[in-house]
C-alpha positions in Angstrom: 92.3 92.6 78.1 89.8 94.7 79.5 86.2 95.3 77.8 86.3 99.1 79.0 88.0 101.8 77.3 91.0 101.9 79.7 94.6 102.8 78.4 96.5 99.8 76.7 98.9 99.9 79.8 95.7 99.4 82.5 94.3 96.9 80.3 97.2 94.7 80.8 97.5 94.7 84.5 95.7 91.9 86.6 93.4 93.1 88.9 95.0 93.1 92.6 95.8 95.2 95.5 99.2 95.8 97.4 97.3 95.2 100.8 94.4 93.4 102.0 93.2 95.9 104.8 92.5 95.4 108.4 88.8 96.3 108.0 88.4 93.9 105.1 89.6 91.0 107.2 87.5 92.1 110.5 84.5 91.5 107.9 85.4 88.2 106.7 85.9 87.1 110.3 82.8 88.8 111.4 84.1 90.8 114.3 86.6 93.6 114.8 90.1 92.9 115.9 90.9 93.2 119.6 94.7 94.0 118.8 95.7 95.8 115.3 99.4 95.4 115.3 100.0 94.5 111.3 99.5 97.4 109.4 102.8 99.5 110.9 100.5 102.1 112.5 101.8 103.8 115.7 99.0 102.8 118.4 100.6 105.3 120.9 98.5 107.9 119.2 99.6 111.6 117.9 100.4 114.4 120.2 97.5 115.7 122.1 98.3 118.8 120.7 97.8 117.7 117.4 94.4 116.1 118.3 93.8 119.6 119.9 94.2 121.2 116.6 92.6 119.3 114.6 89.3 119.0 116.9 89.3 122.9 116.6 89.7 122.7 112.7 86.7 120.5 112.3 84.2 123.2 112.3 86.0 124.1 109.2 86.1 121.1 107.5 83.4 122.4 105.1 86.2 124.2 103.4 88.7 123.1 101.2 92.3 122.9 102.8 95.1 125.4 101.8 96.3 124.3 98.4 99.7 125.7 99.3 99.8 123.9 102.5 101.6 127.3 103.4 102.0 127.1 107.1 103.0 123.4 107.3 105.4 124.0 104.4 107.0 126.9 106.1 107.3 125.1 109.3 109.0 122.2 107.6 111.4 124.2 105.8 112.4 126.0 109.1 112.9 122.6 110.6 114.9 121.1 108.0 116.9 124.3 107.3 115.9 124.2 103.4 113.7 126.7 101.2 109.9 126.2 100.7 110.7 125.7 97.1 112.4 122.6 98.3 109.2 120.8 100.0 106.0 119.5 98.5 103.2 118.3 100.9 100.9 115.5 99.5 98.3 112.9 101.0 100.9 110.6 102.2 104.0 109.0 100.6 102.0 106.8 98.8 100.2 109.7 96.6 103.7 111.4 96.3 105.2 108.3 94.9 102.5 108.3 92.5 102.8 111.6 91.4 106.7 110.9 91.0 106.0 107.8 88.8 103.5 109.9 86.4 106.6 112.1 86.1 109.2 109.9 85.3 107.8 106.7 84.5 106.2 105.7 81.0 105.9 102.5 78.6 109.5 101.1 78.2 111.0 103.1 80.9 113.1 100.9 83.3 112.7 100.9 87.1 114.7 99.4 89.9 113.8 98.4 93.2 114.3 95.5 96.0 112.7 92.2 96.0 109.7 92.3 98.4 110.2 96.1 99.1 107.2 98.6 99.5 104.9 97.2 96.9 102.6 100.2 96.3 105.6 102.0 94.5 105.7 98.7 92.1 102.0 99.3 91.3 102.5 102.7 90.7 105.3 102.0 88.2 103.1 99.4 86.4 100.2 101.7 86.3 102.4 103.9 84.2 103.6 101.2 82.2 107.3 101.0 83.4 109.5 97.8 83.4 110.4 96.7 87.0 113.8 95.3 87.7 114.4 93.7 91.3 117.7 93.2 93.3 117.3 90.5 95.8 117.8 91.5 99.6 121.2 91.0 101.1 121.0 89.8 104.8 117.6 91.3 105.1 119.1 94.6 104.3 118.3 96.4 100.9 121.7 95.6 98.9 123.2 99.2 97.7 125.7 97.9 95.5 122.9 95.6 93.9 120.9 98.6 93.2 123.6 101.0 91.9 124.8 97.7 89.4 120.9 96.9 88.3 120.5 100.7 87.6 123.4 101.0 85.4 122.9 97.7 83.6 119.3 98.5 82.7 119.6 102.1 82.2 117.0 102.8 84.7 115.3 106.4 85.0 114.1 105.9 88.7 115.2 103.5 91.4 113.4 103.2 94.8 115.3 102.4 98.0 113.8 102.8 101.8 115.9 103.3 104.7 114.8 102.0 107.2 113.4 99.0 105.2 109.8 97.6 105.2 109.1 95.1 105.9 112.2 93.7 107.5 113.0 96.7 109.7 116.8 96.9 108.5 118.5 99.8 107.8 121.8 101.7 106.6 124.1 104.2 108.1 124.2 107.7 106.6 127.8 106.8 105.4 126.1 104.0 103.1 123.3 106.1 102.3 125.3 108.8 100.9 127.4 106.2 98.9 123.9 105.3 97.4 122.8 108.8 96.7 126.6 109.4 94.8 126.0 106.7 92.6 123.1 108.7 90.8 124.2 111.2 88.3 123.0 112.2 84.8 119.6 111.0 83.8 118.5 108.7 86.5 116.7 109.7 89.9 116.9 107.8 93.5 113.6 107.9 95.2 114.7 107.5 98.9 111.8 106.8 101.2 112.3 107.6 104.8 108.9 106.9 106.2 110.5 105.2 109.3 113.7 107.5 109.7 112.4 109.0 113.3 112.6 105.5 114.7 116.4 105.0 113.2 119.4 105.9 115.0 120.8 109.3 114.7 123.5 108.2 112.3 121.1 106.7 109.6 120.4 109.8 107.8 122.7 111.9 105.6 122.6 115.7 105.7 120.3 117.4 103.0 121.7 118.6 100.0 118.7 120.1 97.9 121.1 121.1 95.1 121.2 117.4 94.1 118.9 116.9 90.9 119.1 113.5 91.2 117.3 112.9 94.6 113.9 112.7 96.3 113.3 112.1 99.8 110.4 111.0 101.1 108.7 111.5 105.0 105.9 111.5 106.4 103.4 112.0 109.5 102.1 108.5 109.3 104.6 106.6 111.6 106.3 108.4 114.2 103.8 111.2 114.3 101.0 108.6 114.5 98.9 110.2 111.9 98.2 107.3 109.1 94.4 108.2 109.0 95.0 111.6 108.1 97.1 110.9 104.9 99.8 113.9 105.3 103.3 113.2 104.0 106.1 115.5 102.2 108.9 115.4 100.0 112.2 117.3 100.0 114.1 117.6 96.9 115.7 120.3 94.3 113.7 123.1 93.6 113.4 122.2 90.0 112.2 118.5 91.0 109.7 119.7 93.4 108.2 122.1 90.6 107.9 119.5 88.3 105.6 117.5 91.1 103.9 120.7 91.6 102.9 120.5 88.0 100.7 117.1 88.7 99.9 116.9 92.4 96.3 117.0 93.5 96.4 120.7 94.9 93.5 120.1 97.2 94.6 116.5 98.2 95.4 117.3 101.9 92.8 118.7 104.0 92.6 121.4 106.6 92.2 119.0 109.6 95.2 117.2 108.6 97.6 120.0 107.9 96.6 121.5 111.3 97.2 118.2 112.9 100.6 117.9 111.1 101.7 121.2 112.1 100.8 121.0 115.8 102.7 117.4 115.7 105.8 118.9 114.2 106.0 121.5 116.9 105.5 119.2 119.4 108.9 117.3 119.6 109.1 116.4 123.1 106.0 114.2 122.6 107.7 112.7 119.6 110.7 112.0 121.7 108.8 110.2 124.4 107.1 108.2 121.7 110.3 107.0 120.2 111.7 105.9 123.7 108.3 103.9 124.2 108.8 102.5 120.6 112.5 101.4 121.5 110.9 99.6 124.7 108.3 98.2 122.8 110.7 96.7 120.0 112.6 95.0 123.2 109.5 93.4 124.3 108.6 92.0 120.9 112.3 90.4 120.9 111.6 89.0 124.6 108.5 87.5 123.4 110.1 86.0 120.1 112.9 84.7 122.4 110.4 83.0 124.9 109.3 80.8 121.9 112.7 80.2 120.6 112.1 82.6 117.9 114.7 85.2 116.4 113.5 88.9 116.5 115.4 90.8 113.9 117.0 94.1 114.8 114.7 97.0 113.9 114.9 100.8 113.4 111.2 101.1 112.8 108.1 100.8 115.1 107.9 97.0 114.0 109.8 93.8 114.4 110.2 90.8 112.0 110.2 87.6 113.6 111.8 84.7 112.3 109.7 81.7 113.4 112.2 78.9 112.5 109.8 77.3 110.0 108.4 77.6 106.7 106.1 79.9 104.7 103.3 77.6 105.8 104.3 77.6 109.4 104.4 81.3 109.3 101.3 81.7 107.6 99.4 79.5 109.8 100.7 81.6 112.7 99.0 84.7 110.9 96.0 83.0 110.1 95.3 81.7 113.5 96.0 85.0 115.2 93.5 86.7 112.9 90.9 84.2 113.7 91.3 85.2 117.3 91.0 88.7 116.5 94.6 89.6 116.4 96.1 91.4 113.3 99.6 91.0 112.2 101.0 90.4 108.9 103.9 88.3 107.3 106.3 89.7 104.8 107.1 87.8 102.0 110.8 88.1 100.8 111.8 84.6 99.2 113.5 82.9 100.4 113.3 84.1 103.8 109.4 83.8 104.0 109.3 82.2 107.4 108.8 85.3 109.2 105.9 87.3 111.0 106.0 91.2 111.4 104.6 92.6 114.6 104.0 96.4 115.2 104.8 98.3 118.6 101.8 98.7 120.7 101.3 99.7 124.3 102.6 97.0 127.1 98.9 96.0 127.6 98.9 95.2 123.8 101.9 93.2 123.6 101.1 91.6 126.7 97.8 90.2 125.3 99.7 89.6 122.3 102.0 87.1 124.0 99.2 85.3 125.4 97.0 85.1 122.1 100.3 83.8 120.6 101.0 81.1 123.2 97.4 79.8 122.3 98.2 79.8 118.9 101.6 77.9 118.8 99.9 75.3 121.2 96.9 74.8 118.9 99.4 74.2 116.1 101.5 71.4 118.2 104.5 73.9 118.6 106.9 73.1 121.4 109.7 75.6 122.3 
C-alpha cells in the first residue's frame, strides 16, 4: 500500500512498466546499440516530404499545436471517406487507449483481451480499476471465438483485439474481423487496434462503418509512416463515441511539428507504397536468416517477424541477452507456452546482414549447431 495519497486503485497496483526502453538498456551495457531492431520501429524512415514539413515547422515550436488538429483531421476524413466528426487525433495509440479506458473502465468493470497481446492496454485498464480477463492465443492468432465467448461470459464493457497482432505478426482477413465486429452490440465496446494495418494484405480490413456505436478503430503514424518518435495516432468511430473521447483527451497533446509531418506523410502515398514493398522484402530476408539456422519464421503482416528458435524460454532469452551485450537490440514475445521465440524488426539490407553476422556469433557462443 502506498504511503502517498493516491487513489485506492493506484495504491494496489505494483510498480512496473510494460517495456524496458532501448535507451535504458544502452545505459546498462554502457554503449549505444549498433542495431535497433526490437521496438517495431520503422528504421526505413519517414517520407522526405514529412521531414521537410517538420523542419519548416520547427521555427514555430514555441507555439502550441492546433488543439483541433484541423488540417490533419480533414485530410484523414477525406482519405477514409468519413466525417471529421468521426476522427480524433491523439499522441499515439497509447494515449488514445488511455482516454478510452478512462471513459469506459472503472472499478468492478470487466475487460477482455488476448493473453500476451499489447500490454500497454492492460496497464490502462488496471490504472482505472478494471478487471482483466484473458483469452489464450489460437495457433499464434488472437482467438475471435474465444474473445466473443469470454466477453459474453464475464459481461465485459470493453474488449481489445489487434489486427495484425503484436507480438506474433499474425492477422485475420476482413471477413473474420467483420464477424468479430458483428458480435458486439448493446452495452459493450470493441477496441480494434490496427497499428500495423498498412503492412497487411489488402483483404485484412473491413470497410469503415461509422454508424456502429460498438466499435473504435485505432491507427497510427508510428509504424508504416515511420514517425514513432512524433507520437501521433488517431481513432475512427461513430460520432457520439468520438465526442466522448473529445471530453477527456489532452487537446494540446499533439505538437505542431508532428501534425505537419503526419499531414505530409499522408499526402505521400507513393513513399508509403515503396516502404511497404521494402518491408515485404525485409520480412523475406529475416525468414531466410531464420531458415539458415534451422529456425522457423512465422508469417507476418507487420514490420517485424517472430522466429521460433526451437528451444525453451531460456534459450530464446540467452539469444536476446547475448545480442544485447553485442549492442544489437531485439526482443522476445512472451506468450505461454510459446515462449521460445525472438522478434526482429525489419531494417535495411545492411542492418539485416549485420544482424545475421552477429546472430551467428551468438549462436556459436551458445554452442548451438544448425
